[in-house]
C-alpha positions as CSV (number, residue, x, y, z in Angstrom):
1,X,-66.1,115.7,-159.7
2,X,-63.8,112.8,-158.7
3,X,-64.8,110.4,-156.0
4,X,-63.6,110.7,-152.4
5,X,-60.8,108.3,-151.8
6,X,-57.6,107.9,-149.8
7,X,-55.8,106.5,-152.9
8,X,-53.7,108.6,-155.2
9,X,-55.6,108.0,-158.4
10,X,-56.1,111.1,-160.6
11,X,-59.6,112.5,-160.1
12,X,-59.8,111.4,-156.5
13,X,-60.5,113.6,-153.6
14,X,-58.0,113.4,-150.8
15,X,-58.8,114.6,-147.3
16,X,-55.8,116.1,-145.6
17,X,-56.2,116.0,-141.8
18,X,-53.0,117.6,-140.7
19,X,-51.9,121.2,-140.7
20,X,-49.9,122.4,-143.7
21,X,-48.5,125.8,-144.5
22,X,-48.0,127.1,-148.0
23,X,-44.4,128.3,-148.2
24,X,-45.1,131.0,-150.7
25,X,-48.2,132.6,-149.2
26,X,-47.9,131.4,-145.6
27,X,-51.6,130.3,-145.8
28,X,-52.4,127.5,-143.4
29,X,-54.5,124.5,-144.6
30,X,-56.1,122.3,-141.9
31,X,-58.4,119.3,-142.3
32,X,-59.1,120.4,-145.8
33,X,-60.3,118.6,-148.9
34,X,-57.7,118.4,-151.7
35,X,-58.5,117.6,-155.3
36,X,-56.5,115.5,-157.7
37,X,-56.5,116.4,-161.4
38,X,-58.3,114.2,-163.9
39,X,-59.2,114.1,-167.6
40,X,-62.7,115.1,-168.4
41,X,-64.9,113.6,-171.1
42,X,-63.1,115.6,-173.7
43,X,-59.6,114.7,-172.5
44,X,-59.0,118.1,-170.9
45,X,-57.1,118.3,-167.6
46,X,-59.7,119.2,-165.0
47,X,-59.9,119.5,-161.2
48,X,-62.8,119.8,-158.7
49,X,-66.2,120.4,-160.2
50,X,-65.1,120.8,-163.8
51,X,-62.5,123.5,-163.5
52,X,-60.1,123.3,-166.5
53,X,-56.5,123.3,-165.5
54,X,-54.8,126.6,-166.5
55,X,-51.4,128.0,-165.4
56,X,-53.3,129.8,-162.6
57,X,-54.6,126.4,-161.3
58,X,-51.2,124.7,-161.7
59,X,-49.7,127.3,-159.5
60,X,-52.0,126.1,-156.7
61,X,-50.6,122.6,-156.8
62,X,-49.2,121.8,-153.3
63,X,-47.0,119.0,-154.8
64,X,-45.4,121.2,-157.4
65,X,-42.2,123.2,-157.2
66,X,-42.1,126.1,-159.7
67,X,-39.4,125.6,-162.2
68,X,-39.8,121.9,-162.1
69,X,-41.8,119.9,-164.7
70,X,-45.5,119.8,-163.7
71,X,-46.8,116.2,-163.2
72,X,-50.6,116.4,-163.3
73,X,-50.9,112.8,-161.9
74,X,-49.3,113.9,-158.7
75,X,-51.1,117.3,-158.5
76,X,-52.9,118.0,-155.2
77,X,-55.0,121.2,-155.1
78,X,-57.0,122.6,-152.1
79,X,-60.7,122.6,-152.6
80,X,-61.0,126.0,-151.1
81,X,-58.7,127.4,-153.8
82,X,-60.7,125.7,-156.5
83,X,-63.9,127.0,-154.9
84,X,-62.5,130.6,-155.0
85,X,-61.7,130.2,-158.7
86,X,-65.2,128.8,-159.4
87,X,-66.8,131.7,-157.5
88,X,-64.8,134.2,-159.6
89,X,-65.7,132.4,-162.9
90,X,-69.4,132.3,-161.9
91,X,-69.4,136.0,-161.2
92,X,-67.6,136.6,-164.6
93,X,-70.3,134.4,-166.3
94,X,-73.1,136.5,-164.6
95,X,-71.4,139.6,-166.0
96,X,-71.2,138.0,-169.4
97,X,-74.9,137.2,-169.3
98,X,-75.7,140.8,-168.4
99,X,-73.6,142.1,-171.3
100,X,-74.8,139.6,-173.9
101,X,-78.5,139.5,-172.8
102,X,-79.5,142.9,-171.5
103,X,-83.1,141.7,-171.2
104,X,-82.0,138.7,-169.0
105,X,-83.7,140.1,-165.9
106,X,-87.0,139.7,-167.7
107,X,-86.5,136.0,-168.5
108,X,-87.2,134.4,-165.1
109,X,-84.8,132.9,-162.5
110,X,-84.6,129.5,-164.2
111,X,-83.6,130.9,-167.6
112,X,-81.1,133.3,-166.0
113,X,-79.5,130.3,-164.3
114,X,-79.4,128.4,-167.6
115,X,-77.7,131.3,-169.2
116,X,-75.1,131.6,-166.5
117,X,-74.4,127.8,-166.9
118,X,-73.9,128.3,-170.6
119,X,-71.7,131.3,-170.1
120,X,-69.6,129.5,-167.4
121,X,-69.1,126.4,-169.6
122,X,-68.9,128.0,-173.1
123,X,-67.2,131.2,-172.3
124,X,-68.3,134.7,-173.4
125,X,-66.9,134.4,-176.9
126,X,-68.6,131.1,-177.8
127,X,-71.9,132.2,-176.2
128,X,-71.7,135.5,-178.2
129,X,-71.3,133.4,-181.4
130,X,-74.4,131.4,-180.5
131,X,-76.4,133.7,-182.8
132,X,-79.6,131.7,-183.5
133,X,-80.0,130.9,-179.8
134,X,-79.6,134.6,-178.9
135,X,-82.0,135.7,-181.6
136,X,-84.7,133.2,-180.4
137,X,-84.2,134.0,-176.8
138,X,-84.6,137.7,-177.5
139,X,-87.8,137.1,-179.4
140,X,-89.2,135.0,-176.5
141,X,-89.2,131.9,-178.6
142,X,-88.0,129.6,-175.9
143,X,-88.9,126.4,-177.7
144,X,-86.5,127.3,-180.6
145,X,-83.9,128.6,-178.2
146,X,-84.0,125.3,-176.3
147,X,-83.6,123.4,-179.6
148,X,-80.6,125.5,-180.5
149,X,-79.0,124.4,-177.2
150,X,-79.7,120.7,-178.0
151,X,-78.4,121.1,-181.6
152,X,-75.2,122.8,-180.6
153,X,-71.8,121.1,-180.8
154,X,-71.7,121.3,-177.0
155,X,-74.4,118.6,-176.8
156,X,-72.0,116.1,-178.2
157,X,-69.7,116.5,-175.2
158,X,-72.1,117.4,-172.4
159,X,-75.0,115.1,-173.3
160,X,-77.6,115.0,-170.6
161,X,-76.4,118.2,-168.9
162,X,-77.0,120.1,-172.1
163,X,-80.5,118.6,-172.5
164,X,-81.2,119.7,-168.9
165,X,-80.1,123.2,-169.7
166,X,-82.3,123.2,-172.8
167,X,-85.3,122.2,-170.7
168,X,-84.6,125.0,-168.2
169,X,-84.5,127.5,-171.1
170,X,-87.7,126.0,-172.4
171,X,-89.7,125.9,-169.1
172,X,-87.9,128.5,-167.0
173,X,-87.2,125.5,-164.7
174,X,-90.8,125.3,-163.7
175,X,-90.9,122.3,-161.4
176,X,-94.4,121.1,-162.3
177,X,-93.0,120.1,-165.7
178,X,-90.4,117.9,-164.1
179,X,-92.7,116.1,-161.6
180,X,-93.0,112.4,-162.3
181,X,-96.8,112.4,-162.5
182,X,-96.8,115.3,-165.0
183,X,-94.2,113.5,-167.2
184,X,-96.2,110.3,-167.1
185,X,-99.3,112.1,-168.3
186,X,-97.4,113.2,-171.4
187,X,-97.2,109.6,-172.7
């Protein structure tokens, strides 16, 4: 997510303290957080907490007039609109996990959360194509499933986040394995 700031730099968060009304929907915004668009680590136009900019997102831009060229550097999008999109995409990711991993409810809460994260970020099609991972997970071979997450192309772009997801798949997010003292004992 961008940093909170009163400047107009892409990726910043701007807090709008006055009332504003959307001319198309009549929706009133007051004292709301507005996001600016930024380029993510892969160069994709992104807003908020990693929401890729689509035509749906562009339509939410308070500084854009439909029919005019869209200028992402001037885009200003209400956080509540982005939150609604993220909530829908999270629900879609949960549905994708249920469809692709019918045994997911037996995996534990941590692994289920890891799967939803993968589905949210990779999309259903890419997760469906993650064949070795799906095979290992179905067999209960969490070590190999975690290694598949680390070996994936996704690791090149998401780095530490992907490693964290792999650890969750491996351990079911068991906190005792993340405690400082436990990690020191592994040395």
